[in-house]
One Martini backbone bead per residue (centre of mass of N, CA, C, O) as a GRO file, in nm:
protein
  267
    1MET     BB    1   9.032   7.678   3.786
    2GLY     BB    2   9.092   7.946   3.640
    3LEU     BB    3   8.815   7.980   3.504
    4VAL     BB    4   8.639   7.977   3.758
    5LYS     BB    5   8.776   8.210   3.910
    6GLY     BB    6   8.730   8.418   3.687
    7LEU     BB    7   8.421   8.406   3.694
    8GLU     BB    8   8.385   8.486   3.990
    9ARG     BB    9   8.520   8.764   3.963
   10GLY     BB   10   8.320   8.868   3.753
   11LEU     BB   11   8.068   8.849   3.925
   12GLU     BB   12   8.163   9.032   4.153
   13LYS     BB   13   8.204   9.288   3.983
   14MET     BB   14   7.920   9.318   3.858
   15VAL     BB   15   7.766   9.341   4.139
   16ALA     BB   16   7.946   9.518   4.338
   17ARG     BB   17   7.946   9.795   4.184
   18ALA     BB   18   7.627   9.848   4.282
   19PHE     BB   19   7.664   9.679   4.589
   20ARG     BB   20   7.857   9.790   4.846
   21GLY     BB   21   7.625   9.787   5.097
   22ALA     BB   22   7.642   9.514   5.207
   23SER     BB   23   7.587   9.303   5.442
   24ALA     BB   24   7.809   9.116   5.630
   25ASP     BB   25   7.574   8.894   5.756
   26GLY     BB   26   7.439   8.864   5.491
   27VAL     BB   27   7.325   8.849   5.190
   28LYS     BB   28   7.500   8.853   4.894
   29PRO     BB   29   7.492   8.914   4.566
   30VAL     BB   30   7.721   8.710   4.485
   31GLU     BB   31   7.573   8.464   4.609
   32ILE     BB   32   7.334   8.469   4.419
   33ALA     BB   33   7.491   8.446   4.156
   34ASN     BB   34   7.622   8.169   4.217
   35ARG     BB   35   7.354   8.016   4.259
   36LEU     BB   36   7.239   8.056   3.978
   37ARG     BB   37   7.463   7.908   3.830
   38ASN     BB   38   7.430   7.631   3.975
   39VAL     BB   39   7.131   7.584   3.903
   40MET     BB   40   7.164   7.591   3.600
   41ASP     BB   41   7.353   7.345   3.589
   42ASP     BB   42   7.172   7.134   3.742
   43GLU     BB   43   6.900   7.190   3.534
   44ALA     BB   44   7.029   7.108   3.293
   45PHE     BB   45   6.947   6.970   2.959
   46ALA     BB   46   6.951   6.737   2.707
   47LEU     BB   47   6.784   6.745   2.394
   48SER     BB   48   7.037   6.735   2.203
   49GLU     BB   49   7.292   6.727   2.015
   50GLY     BB   50   7.441   7.030   2.114
   51ARG     BB   51   7.175   7.075   2.318
   52THR     BB   52   7.122   7.286   2.605
   53VAL     BB   53   6.882   7.328   2.849
   54ALA     BB   54   6.794   7.613   3.048
   55PRO     BB   55   6.699   7.801   3.285
   56HIS     BB   56   6.528   8.147   3.313
   57ALA     BB   57   6.361   8.125   3.585
   58PHE     BB   58   6.397   8.306   3.898
   59THR     BB   59   6.366   8.234   4.256
   60VAL     BB   60   6.437   8.428   4.545
   61ARG     BB   61   6.471   8.317   4.875
   62LEU     BB   62   6.410   8.514   5.176
   63GLY     BB   63   6.445   8.646   5.461
   64ASP     BB   64   6.365   8.911   5.634
   65ASP     BB   65   6.630   9.088   5.611
   66ASP     BB   66   6.711   9.013   5.316
   67TYR     BB   67   6.448   9.105   5.181
   68ALA     BB   68   6.466   9.401   5.266
   69LYS     BB   69   6.732   9.453   5.113
   70ALA     BB   70   6.631   9.373   4.828
   71ARG     BB   71   6.419   9.603   4.818
   72GLU     BB   72   6.625   9.829   4.819
   73TRP     BB   73   6.770   9.748   4.556
   74GLY     BB   74   6.582   9.618   4.356
   75LEU     BB   75   6.574   9.614   4.015
   76PRO     BB   76   6.883   9.636   3.965
   77LEU     BB   77   6.948   9.361   4.089
   78ALA     BB   78   6.778   9.182   3.903
   79GLN     BB   79   6.922   9.271   3.639
   80GLU     BB   80   7.209   9.194   3.717
   81LEU     BB   81   7.147   8.890   3.761
   82ALA     BB   82   7.039   8.836   3.477
   83ASP     BB   83   7.307   8.902   3.337
   84VAL     BB   84   7.472   8.683   3.474
   85ALA     BB   85   7.305   8.442   3.370
   86LEU     BB   86   7.342   8.506   3.067
   87GLU     BB   87   7.649   8.487   3.059
   88HIS     BB   88   7.660   8.190   3.150
   89ALA     BB   89   7.496   8.068   2.917
   90GLN     BB   90   7.697   8.157   2.698
   91HIS     BB   91   7.949   8.015   2.813
   92GLN     BB   92   7.787   7.720   2.811
   93ASP     BB   93   7.585   7.698   2.567
   94TYR     BB   94   7.295   7.764   2.629
   95THR     BB   95   6.948   7.717   2.604
   96LEU     BB   96   6.691   7.963   2.584
   97ARG     BB   97   6.327   8.019   2.589
   98ASP     BB   98   6.385   8.298   2.736
   99ALA     BB   99   6.402   8.543   2.928
  100VAL     BB  100   6.567   8.654   3.194
  101THR     BB  101   6.450   8.604   3.536
  102VAL     BB  102   6.429   8.788   3.857
  103THR     BB  103   6.293   8.703   4.178
  104PHE     BB  104   6.150   8.792   4.493
  105ARG     BB  105   6.098   8.607   4.811
  106HIS     BB  106   5.933   8.557   5.102
  107ASP     BB  107   6.092   8.358   5.381
  108SER     BB  108   6.047   8.305   5.719
  109GLU     BB  109   6.224   8.027   5.749
  110LEU     BB  110   6.466   8.197   5.688
  111SER     BB  111   6.768   8.285   5.772
  112LYS     BB  112   7.021   8.475   5.807
  113GLY     BB  113   7.218   8.412   5.511
  114HIS     BB  114   6.984   8.260   5.363
  115LEU     BB  115   6.908   8.071   5.055
  116VAL     BB  116   6.675   8.016   4.775
  117VAL     BB  117   6.672   7.864   4.441
  118ASP     BB  118   6.434   7.877   4.189
  119ALA     BB  119   6.373   7.695   3.885
  120SER     BB  120   6.256   7.769   3.539
  121LEU     BB  121   6.114   7.743   3.212
  122GLY     BB  122   5.834   7.800   3.187
  123GLY     BB  123   5.540   7.734   3.132
  124PRO     BB  124   5.464   7.444   2.939
  125GLN     BB  125   5.809   7.391   2.939
  126ALA     BB  126   5.907   7.286   3.238
  127ALA     BB  127   5.955   7.009   3.102
  128PRO     BB  128   6.083   6.766   2.955
  129PRO     BB  129   6.026   6.625   2.669
  130ARG     BB  130   5.844   6.381   2.531
  131PRO     BB  131   5.806   6.134   2.342
  132GLN     BB  132   5.642   6.105   2.035
  133ARG     BB  133   5.391   5.977   1.873
  134PRO     BB  134   5.308   5.874   1.585
  135ALA     BB  135   5.094   5.916   1.357
  136PRO     BB  136   4.878   5.785   1.175
  137ARG     BB  137   4.932   5.703   0.854
  138ALA     BB  138   4.656   5.810   0.730
  139ALA     BB  139   4.707   6.113   0.864
  140GLN     BB  140   4.967   6.141   0.687
  141SER     BB  141   5.161   6.364   0.471
  142THR     BB  142   5.396   6.398   0.677
  143PRO     BB  143   5.641   6.370   0.873
  144ALA     BB  144   5.676   6.350   1.197
  145PRO     BB  145   5.803   6.503   1.445
  146ARG     BB  146   6.093   6.448   1.659
  147LEU     BB  147   6.241   6.405   1.999
  148ASP     BB  148   6.392   6.100   1.942
  149ALA     BB  149   6.643   6.138   1.794
  150PRO     BB  150   6.920   6.045   1.680
  151ALA     BB  151   7.233   6.078   1.686
  152GLY     BB  152   7.294   6.369   1.476
  153ALA     BB  153   7.007   6.454   1.465
  154THR     BB  154   6.739   6.639   1.391
  155ALA     BB  155   6.452   6.797   1.600
  156PRO     BB  156   6.207   6.954   1.495
  157ILE     BB  157   5.947   7.181   1.589
  158ALA     BB  158   5.645   7.205   1.448
  159PRO     BB  159   5.441   7.449   1.393
  160ALA     BB  160   5.144   7.559   1.377
  161PRO     BB  161   4.954   7.686   1.158
  162ALA     BB  162   4.906   8.012   1.071
  163PRO     BB  163   4.707   8.254   1.012
  164ARG     BB  164   4.644   8.468   0.785
  165ALA     BB  165   4.624   8.778   0.701
  166PRO     BB  166   4.425   9.002   0.631
  167ALA     BB  167   4.428   9.218   0.374
  168ALA     BB  168   4.355   9.479   0.582
  169ALA     BB  169   4.580   9.438   0.764
  170THR     BB  170   4.787   9.554   1.035
  171ALA     BB  171   5.105   9.580   1.136
  172VAL     BB  172   5.186   9.532   1.490
  173ILE     BB  173   5.372   9.674   1.765
  174GLU     BB  174   5.462   9.618   2.115
  175VAL     BB  175   5.649   9.860   2.326
  176GLU     BB  176   5.629   9.949   2.633
  177GLY     BB  177   5.311  10.037   2.559
  178ARG     BB  178   5.383  10.081   2.262
  179ARG     BB  179   5.247  10.149   1.933
  180TYR     BB  180   5.328  10.011   1.598
  181ALA     BB  181   5.328  10.059   1.268
  182ILE     BB  182   5.427   9.866   0.982
  183ASN     BB  183   5.538  10.058   0.697
  184ALA     BB  184   5.807   9.962   0.659
  185SER     BB  185   6.038   9.730   0.545
  186GLU     BB  186   6.228   9.836   0.795
  187ILE     BB  187   6.298   9.795   1.146
  188SER     BB  188   6.456   9.906   1.445
  189ILE     BB  189   6.576   9.769   1.764
  190GLY     BB  190   6.711   9.968   2.043
  191ARG     BB  191   6.929  10.170   2.248
  192SER     BB  192   6.972  10.358   2.029
  193SER     BB  193   6.899  10.656   1.858
  194GLU     BB  194   6.933  10.503   1.571
  195ALA     BB  195   6.691  10.362   1.627
  196ASP     BB  196   6.362  10.346   1.554
  197ILE     BB  197   6.335  10.184   1.832
  198GLN     BB  198   6.365  10.281   2.164
  199VAL     BB  199   6.527  10.119   2.449
  200ASP     BB  200   6.546  10.083   2.813
  201ASP     BB  201   6.806   9.839   2.803
  202SER     BB  202   7.092   9.677   2.908
  203GLY     BB  203   7.032   9.400   2.723
  204VAL     BB  204   7.049   9.593   2.477
  205SER     BB  205   7.145   9.677   2.184
  206ARG     BB  206   7.177   9.932   1.979
  207LYS     BB  207   7.119   9.712   1.746
  208HIS     BB  208   6.921   9.424   1.770
  209VAL     BB  209   6.641   9.424   1.593
  210GLY     BB  210   6.457   9.325   1.304
  211ILE     BB  211   6.169   9.439   1.112
  212VAL     BB  212   6.026   9.265   0.834
  213LYS     BB  213   5.857   9.354   0.528
  214ARG     BB  214   5.684   9.109   0.301
  215GLY     BB  215   5.421   9.214   0.222
  216GLU     BB  216   5.219   9.007   0.435
  217ARG     BB  217   5.496   8.952   0.566
  218VAL     BB  218   5.675   8.895   0.882
  219PHE     BB  219   6.005   8.957   1.021
  220ALA     BB  220   6.278   8.840   1.225
  221HIS     BB  221   6.616   8.977   1.296
  222ASP     BB  222   6.924   8.967   1.394
  223LEU     BB  223   7.189   9.238   1.451
  224GLY     BB  224   7.432   9.124   1.626
  225SER     BB  225   7.387   9.073   1.911
  226THR     BB  226   7.493   8.985   2.224
  227ASN     BB  227   7.213   8.823   2.345
  228GLY     BB  228   7.002   8.802   2.149
  229SER     BB  229   6.709   8.661   1.991
  230PHE     BB  230   6.353   8.593   2.057
  231VAL     BB  231   6.097   8.360   1.932
  232ASP     BB  232   5.890   8.210   2.122
  233GLY     BB  233   6.168   8.108   2.290
  234GLN     BB  234   6.347   8.116   2.029
  235ARG     BB  235   6.628   8.143   1.878
  236ALA     BB  236   6.732   8.355   1.636
  237GLN     BB  237   6.779   8.229   1.295
  238GLY     BB  238   6.754   8.448   1.107
  239ASP     BB  239   6.458   8.439   0.959
  240VAL     BB  240   6.148   8.500   1.143
  241GLU     BB  241   5.829   8.440   1.144
  242LEU     BB  242   5.541   8.628   1.210
  243HIS     BB  243   5.261   8.601   1.421
  244ASP     BB  244   4.983   8.626   1.572
  245GLY     BB  245   5.129   8.678   1.899
  246SER     BB  246   5.410   8.718   1.879
  247VAL     BB  247   5.729   8.702   2.069
  248VAL     BB  248   5.987   8.935   2.116
  249THR     BB  249   6.308   8.894   2.273
  250VAL     BB  250   6.499   9.164   2.434
  251GLY     BB  251   6.641   9.103   2.686
  252HIS     BB  252   6.381   9.242   2.899
  253THR     BB  253   6.214   9.272   2.630
  254ARG     BB  254   5.881   9.282   2.493
  255VAL     BB  255   5.755   9.198   2.161
  256THR     BB  256   5.440   9.244   2.020
  257PHE     BB  257   5.258   9.078   1.763
  258ARG     BB  258   5.013   9.214   1.520
  259PHE     BB  259   4.695   9.187   1.363
  260GLU     BB  260   4.506   9.474   1.243
  261ASN     BB  261   4.237   9.639   1.113
  262LYS     BB  262   4.192   9.892   1.348
  263PRO     BB  263   4.415  10.064   1.471
  264GLN     BB  264   4.471  10.207   1.798
  265GLY     BB  265   4.713  10.420   1.892
  266VAL     BB  266   4.908  10.431   1.644
  267ARG     BB  267   5.232  10.530   1.514
   0.00000   0.00000   0.00000
């Protein structure tokens, strides 16, 4: 009980510090934060031993008055709630497949003081994966990866081979609408002015993720950030190779990687 009460007090402090003007008889930000935490717990599922996947995309439905108040609070409230959900996921050791997002939706059927939170894994992975049948033996050159591995075994999902970059291609990343050619052997992305590429995101560490170029191949690796780095929805462990179209997520920021023959408007 002490741990739960302590977490609730932490949630209240995190949200209430920015939104002290909440209506006394309407939905309070701390109530939304607690509901996000409960929904995340309810819809988390075990994918393999020691790995529990939880939803990362949340839609908060509110009635007329509460929705109007949420619009006044705006983006800061959504970011604060996303941070609360991310902290809870880390505390529970949940695996998230992408950055946490919180959006608000108007639901005229809800009365004042009532809310509904819908959660999703997002994209094509919204439902727990089903066990896959192994491919016919004649068509296999290596064992097919399995999602129904026995307890204690690992079950990696092997990505489809990505085409190699053309010899003349330039590695480019896009961050918050800005595009950069990767000409150095390594660049850093973070919130600090000391990072090579600076982003204004409270969920990003001072130096959060590094982009490393080795010959024609490019990798991302986390720089010991607080909230972790994700490549195509999977938490980055060590060096993770980037392919054309890969998305690196840091905090609430998405970094898109491309190979381009003649990049335009690139810094």
